[in-house]
C-alpha positions as CSV (number, residue, x, y, z in Angstrom):
1,M,50.4,70.0,-30.2
2,S,52.0,72.5,-27.8
3,Q,48.7,72.8,-25.9
4,K,48.7,69.0,-25.3
5,I,52.3,69.1,-23.9
6,R,51.4,71.9,-21.6
7,A,48.3,70.0,-20.3
8,G,50.5,67.0,-19.7
9,N,53.0,68.9,-17.7
10,K,50.3,70.4,-15.5
11,N,48.9,66.9,-14.8
12,N,52.4,65.6,-13.9
13,K,52.9,68.5,-11.4
14,K,49.5,67.8,-9.8
15,S,50.4,64.1,-9.5
16,K,53.7,64.9,-7.9
17,I,52.1,67.2,-5.4
18,G,49.5,64.6,-4.6
19,L,52.2,62.0,-4.0
20,K,54.2,64.3,-1.8
21,F,51.0,65.1,0.3
22,I,50.2,61.4,0.7
23,G,53.8,60.8,1.6
24,L,53.7,63.5,4.3
25,L,50.4,62.1,5.7
26,F,52.0,58.6,5.9
27,I,55.1,60.0,7.7
28,L,52.9,62.0,10.1
29,G,50.7,59.0,10.8
30,L,53.8,56.9,11.4
31,L,55.3,59.5,13.8
32,I,52.0,59.7,15.7
33,S,51.9,55.9,16.0
34,I,55.5,55.8,17.2
35,I,54.7,58.6,19.8
36,N,51.6,56.8,21.0
37,F,53.3,53.5,21.2
38,S,56.3,55.1,23.1
39,A,53.9,57.0,25.4
40,S,51.9,53.9,26.2
41,K,55.1,51.9,27.0
42,L,56.3,54.7,29.3
43,I,52.9,55.1,31.0
44,N,52.6,51.4,31.7
45,S,56.2,51.0,32.7
46,N,57.5,50.6,36.2
47,F,58.5,54.2,36.2
48,F,55.0,55.2,37.1
49,Q,54.3,52.3,39.5
50,I,53.4,53.4,43.0
51,N,56.3,52.6,45.3
52,R,55.7,54.8,48.2
53,V,52.7,56.1,50.2
54,K,53.4,59.1,52.4
55,I,51.0,59.9,55.2
56,K,51.0,63.2,57.1
57,G,51.3,62.1,60.7
58,D,52.6,58.9,62.5
59,V,49.7,56.5,62.2
60,G,50.6,52.8,61.9
61,W,47.0,51.7,61.7
62,L,46.5,53.7,58.5
63,E,49.8,52.5,57.0
64,Q,48.5,48.9,57.0
65,S,45.4,49.9,55.1
66,V,47.1,51.7,52.2
67,R,49.1,48.7,51.1
68,F,46.6,48.0,48.3
69,L,47.9,51.1,46.5
70,I,51.5,49.8,46.2
71,A,52.4,48.6,42.6
72,K,49.4,50.3,41.1
73,N,49.9,52.6,38.1
74,L,49.8,56.2,39.2
75,F,48.1,57.2,35.9
76,Y,45.2,54.9,36.4
77,I,44.6,54.9,40.1
78,D,41.2,56.3,41.1
79,L,41.9,58.5,44.1
80,K,38.2,59.1,45.0
81,K,37.6,55.4,45.0
82,A,40.6,54.8,47.1
83,E,39.5,57.5,49.6
84,A,36.1,55.8,49.9
85,I,37.7,52.4,50.6
86,L,39.8,53.9,53.4
87,W,36.8,55.9,54.8
88,R,34.6,52.8,55.0
89,E,37.4,50.8,56.7
90,H,38.1,53.5,59.3
91,P,35.0,55.3,60.6
92,E,37.3,57.4,62.8
93,L,38.2,59.4,59.6
94,E,36.5,62.8,59.4
95,T,38.3,63.7,56.1
96,I,40.9,62.0,54.0
97,T,42.6,63.3,50.8
98,L,44.9,61.4,48.4
99,S,47.2,63.2,46.1
100,K,49.6,62.1,43.3
101,L,53.2,63.0,43.6
102,W,54.8,62.1,40.3
103,P,56.2,59.7,39.3
104,D,55.6,57.0,41.9
105,T,54.2,58.4,45.2
106,I,50.8,58.9,46.9
107,Y,50.5,61.5,49.6
108,I,47.7,61.3,52.2
109,T,46.4,63.9,54.5
110,F,43.5,63.3,56.9
111,S,41.7,64.4,60.0
112,L,40.0,62.3,62.7
113,K,36.5,62.7,64.2
114,K,36.7,64.2,67.7
115,P,35.5,61.8,70.4
116,I,33.3,63.2,73.1
117,A,32.9,60.2,75.4
118,A,34.0,56.6,76.2
119,L,31.5,53.8,76.3
120,E,31.3,52.0,79.7
121,S,29.8,48.9,78.1
122,S,32.6,48.7,75.5
123,P,35.9,50.1,77.0
124,N,37.7,49.9,73.7
125,F,35.3,52.3,71.9
126,L,34.5,56.0,71.9
127,I,31.8,58.0,70.3
128,D,31.7,61.4,68.6
129,K,29.0,64.1,68.5
130,N,27.1,62.3,65.7
131,G,27.1,58.9,67.4
132,F,29.9,57.3,65.3
133,L,31.6,54.4,67.0
134,L,35.4,55.0,67.2
135,A,38.3,52.7,68.0
136,K,40.0,53.9,71.2
137,Q,43.5,52.6,70.1
138,K,43.6,55.0,67.1
139,Y,43.5,58.0,69.5
140,E,46.1,56.9,72.0
141,P,48.4,58.0,73.5
142,K,47.1,61.6,72.8
143,L,43.7,60.8,74.1
144,Q,42.5,63.3,76.6
145,N,40.2,62.7,79.6
146,L,36.7,61.8,78.4
147,P,33.5,61.3,80.3
148,I,32.3,57.7,80.6
149,L,28.9,57.2,79.0
150,S,26.7,54.6,80.6
151,G,23.4,53.1,79.5
152,I,24.1,52.9,75.7
153,N,23.9,49.7,73.7
154,P,27.0,49.7,71.4
155,N,25.5,46.9,69.2
156,Q,22.5,48.9,67.8
157,F,23.6,50.5,64.6
158,D,21.9,53.0,62.3
159,R,21.0,50.9,59.2
160,N,20.8,54.1,57.0
161,A,24.4,55.2,57.9
162,Q,27.3,54.4,55.6
163,N,29.6,53.6,58.5
164,F,29.6,52.5,62.2
165,R,27.1,54.8,63.6
166,L,24.9,54.0,66.6
167,N,21.2,54.1,66.3
168,P,20.2,57.7,67.3
169,D,17.6,56.8,69.9
170,K,16.5,59.1,72.7
171,K,19.2,57.9,75.1
172,L,22.0,58.5,72.7
173,V,20.6,61.9,71.6
174,S,20.1,63.0,75.2
175,A,23.6,61.9,76.3
176,I,25.2,63.7,73.3
177,E,23.2,66.9,74.0
178,L,24.2,66.9,77.7
179,I,27.9,66.3,77.0
180,T,27.9,69.0,74.4
181,L,26.2,71.6,76.6
182,F,28.6,70.9,79.4
183,S,31.7,71.2,77.1
184,R,30.4,74.6,75.8
185,S,29.7,76.0,79.2
186,R,32.2,78.6,80.3
187,A,30.8,78.6,83.8
188,L,31.5,74.8,84.1
189,S,35.0,74.9,82.6
190,A,36.4,74.6,86.1
191,Y,34.9,71.2,86.4
192,Q,35.6,67.8,84.7
193,L,32.6,65.8,83.5
194,E,33.4,62.3,84.7
195,K,30.4,60.3,83.8
196,V,26.9,60.5,82.2
197,D,24.3,57.8,82.9
198,V,21.2,57.6,80.7
199,A,20.2,54.0,81.4
200,K,16.9,55.3,82.5
201,L,16.1,58.7,80.9
202,S,13.8,59.9,83.7
203,E,16.7,59.4,86.1
204,S,19.5,60.6,84.0
205,T,22.5,61.6,86.0
206,F,26.0,63.0,85.5
207,F,29.1,63.2,87.8
208,I,31.6,66.1,87.9
209,R,34.9,66.7,89.7
210,K,36.9,69.9,90.2
211,N,39.7,70.4,87.7
212,D,42.3,69.9,90.5
213,P,44.7,66.9,90.7
214,Q,44.1,66.9,94.5
215,A,40.3,66.9,94.1
216,A,39.1,63.3,94.4
217,V,35.4,63.9,95.4
218,Q,32.8,63.5,92.7
219,L,29.5,65.4,92.7
220,K,26.5,63.5,91.5
221,V,23.8,65.5,89.7
222,N,20.4,64.2,88.8
223,I,19.1,66.0,85.7
224,G,16.3,63.7,84.5
225,E,14.9,63.9,81.0
226,G,14.6,66.9,78.7
227,N,15.1,70.7,79.1
228,F,18.8,70.1,79.5
229,K,19.7,73.6,78.3
230,E,17.6,75.3,81.0
231,K,18.7,72.9,83.7
232,I,22.4,73.5,82.9
233,K,21.9,77.2,83.2
234,I,20.2,76.8,86.6
235,F,23.1,74.6,87.7
236,E,25.7,77.1,86.6
237,I,24.0,79.9,88.7
238,F,23.6,77.5,91.6
239,L,27.3,76.4,91.7
240,K,28.3,80.1,91.5
241,K,26.2,81.2,94.4
242,A,26.2,78.1,96.7
243,N,29.1,77.5,99.0
244,L,29.0,73.7,98.9
245,D,31.1,71.4,100.9
246,W,31.4,68.5,98.5
247,N,32.4,66.1,101.2
248,T,29.0,66.5,102.7
249,V,26.9,66.5,99.6
250,N,25.4,63.2,98.3
251,Y,23.7,64.6,95.2
252,I,22.1,67.7,93.6
253,D,18.7,67.2,91.9
254,L,17.8,69.5,89.0
255,R,14.5,68.0,88.3
256,F,12.6,70.6,90.3
257,K,12.1,74.3,90.0
258,E,14.9,74.9,92.4
259,P,18.0,72.7,92.8
260,L,17.6,70.2,95.6
261,V,20.7,69.3,97.7
262,G,20.8,65.8,99.2
263,L,23.3,65.5,102.1
264,K,25.2,62.5,103.2
265,N,24.0,60.7,106.3
266,G,26.2,61.4,109.4
């Protein structure tokens, strides 16, 4: 009889422990549900709604484009996707990075492609070293003097490019090479490259002027097609040795073994 009583007591203790365990699980589950519900309410509340977009630098044109971010939830915004949208809209952007500043702000840093020339056929556009078409207004008023590029069709785009990039034909490639060589030349740093004309490659020319506010005379240089690096080297040596009176020189021709100087009539 006593053994049966002891067995009953043990079973009662096990039942009570089981009930307590189930009760604890219920309470724990309830607490987790409450926490998840509260967190969801907080995350989706106006507290994490984007109210401000800060941009490093004074750029009104970019401020207009980032308005789509306003009122979005900071938790759910896809920064990489937003960066891609802005990059496609503005080919002038070299880099752009969006960061989250909790609880309601997006911070943007960016850099612009560096223009190397202005298009004569489209005065409102510039190009960079890779042939990307850039809006001139986005570089003003800090835009420095750039050479004018003539002979390029601004309406022929590279279909394989993700942005507004001109078709890299021989004319464009030659013009970019010539401008790049000139800008890297220490010997030519005393001169301003005014214009490059590649309308006809075999007769490619460029115009330079002395880096002097009082110097108004341009010097025309015929460089032709190809071997630009070698021709620029020859031109550097020629300018250093020759004592030219620019007022009497009509052109210099680099298409021969030795530079040819054409004088003005009279």
